[in-house]
C-alpha positions as CSV (number, residue, x, y, z in Angstrom):
1,M,0.0,0.0,0.1
2,N,1.4,3.4,-0.8
3,S,1.2,6.6,1.1
4,N,-1.7,7.9,-1.1
5,V,-3.8,5.1,-0.4
6,T,-2.7,5.0,3.4
7,K,-3.8,8.8,3.5
8,L,-7.1,7.9,1.8
9,H,-7.9,5.2,4.4
10,A,-7.1,7.5,7.2
11,I,-9.4,10.3,5.9
12,V,-12.3,7.7,5.3
13,F,-11.7,6.3,8.7
14,A,-11.8,9.7,10.4
15,L,-15.0,10.7,8.5
16,E,-16.8,7.6,9.4
17,L,-15.8,8.2,13.0
18,L,-17.1,11.8,12.8
19,V,-20.3,10.7,11.3
20,S,-20.9,8.0,14.1
21,L,-20.5,10.5,16.9
22,P,-23.7,11.8,18.5
23,W,-22.9,15.7,17.5
24,E,-25.9,17.5,16.5
25,A,-24.3,20.0,14.0
26,V,-21.1,19.8,12.0
27,L,-21.2,22.8,10.0
28,S,-18.1,22.5,7.7
29,L,-15.0,20.3,7.4
30,I,-11.9,21.1,5.5
31,I,-9.6,18.2,4.8
32,E,-6.1,19.0,3.9
33,F,-4.0,16.6,1.6
34,D,-0.3,17.0,1.0
35,S,-0.5,14.8,-2.1
36,I,-1.6,16.0,-5.4
37,V,-2.3,12.4,-6.6
38,A,-4.6,11.7,-3.6
39,I,-6.6,14.9,-3.9
40,S,-6.9,14.4,-7.7
41,W,-8.4,11.0,-7.0
42,V,-10.9,12.6,-4.6
43,L,-12.0,15.4,-6.8
44,Y,-11.9,13.8,-10.1
45,R,-13.8,10.5,-10.3
46,E,-12.5,9.5,-13.7
47,W,-9.0,9.6,-12.3
48,R,-9.7,7.1,-9.5
49,P,-7.9,3.8,-9.6
50,W,-10.6,1.1,-10.1
51,R,-8.9,-1.3,-7.6
52,L,-9.8,1.3,-4.8
53,G,-13.5,1.5,-5.9
54,S,-14.9,0.3,-2.4
55,L,-12.7,2.8,-0.7
56,F,-14.1,5.7,-2.7
57,H,-17.6,4.4,-2.4
58,R,-17.2,4.9,1.3
59,L,-15.7,8.2,1.0
60,D,-18.5,9.6,-1.3
61,S,-21.2,7.9,1.0
62,V,-19.8,9.6,4.1
63,C,-19.1,13.0,2.4
64,L,-23.0,12.9,1.4
65,S,-24.1,12.6,4.9
66,L,-22.2,15.7,6.0
67,P,-23.5,19.3,5.4
68,Y,-20.1,20.6,3.9
69,V,-16.8,18.9,3.1
70,C,-13.9,20.7,1.3
71,F,-10.8,18.9,0.0
72,S,-7.8,21.3,-0.3
73,Y,-4.0,20.8,-1.3
74,V,-1.2,21.9,1.1
75,L,2.6,21.5,0.8
76,R,4.1,18.5,2.3
77,E,6.2,20.7,4.7
78,V,3.1,22.2,6.1
79,N,1.7,18.8,6.9
80,G,4.9,17.1,8.2
81,I,3.1,15.2,11.0
82,V,0.6,13.5,8.8
83,D,3.2,12.6,6.2
84,S,5.3,11.1,9.1
85,L,2.4,9.0,10.3
86,A,1.6,7.8,6.8
87,K,5.1,6.7,6.3
88,A,5.2,4.9,9.8
89,S,1.9,3.0,8.9
90,M,3.6,1.9,5.6
91,D,6.5,0.5,7.5
92,R,4.2,-1.4,9.9
93,S,2.3,-3.0,7.0
94,D,5.5,-4.5,5.3
């Protein structure tokens, strides 16, 4: 599993957790990616790898259940902790 897929799994897990919580109102959510590839997969359905279809189905479903979700790109240097966690997760799965 590469870091793009690992980051997508983490985002889907976090969104599913958020939706399962008994909060009354989630007004808006901004999710930042430090990978152009991963954010392109999220924003442009035709670019999504078919082998990740079930993951993207989960992502689309959970996004539809939230009032507002925005995905944005940030430089990797700005998101250093997330990048380190994704790399550590990849090392554990090997």
